[in-house]
Steps between C-alpha positions, in 0.01 A plus 500: 500500500656631819192413706531136392876494562492647852344202685744262333792709620355515851456122509872475431576741789613769258324765706664813358436387143142403578429841651665669202278301262187604694618861491552475125145364462381789716645747250242379249209516744537842665137535611494203736704385797499127441839452334671767706377348822605154384849644448499614862331183627788286371734690729255510792435126494874433512550764772728698270381826654758730343406371154131562563539861616579669164234297319238592760614863502436524126153355550417736787618793286281379215197412713518736801149413623569127529531459877583130478803581286602773746480245783715249315759769423522610863534146629763416238695812597471398866631148436776636275621719786402824329342621821466874434326433168293221654379719783401779260317257270325309777389814685346619173330160468377517861321824416296305246468175697560549873385153609774291335667321791803386298575854386429646844747257657770584244455875555514458879819295466663768284391783727639322806851480352 
């Protein structure tokens, strides 16, 4: 199965293929976030921010009330240099969780540019 294949690919530093395998597994489990987030996590752990953004965006679109996913998307956008999108996402997140110091610092940095 794809879920069994993904960790093997990641252990071989085949990050794009590992994420794709997790995403394929996610297609069969549409009611949960676990495989979709693992697809994003592979990119996040390897600081491949631009790869994580579209995966996280799909998850945020699918689960709009998941504030943790919204946070991860905004921070990935920030690190990928997608500053306008990051600011929009993180300001939305701040409305739901105003005490997150990491997010607050990122928003302040973007607004000071």
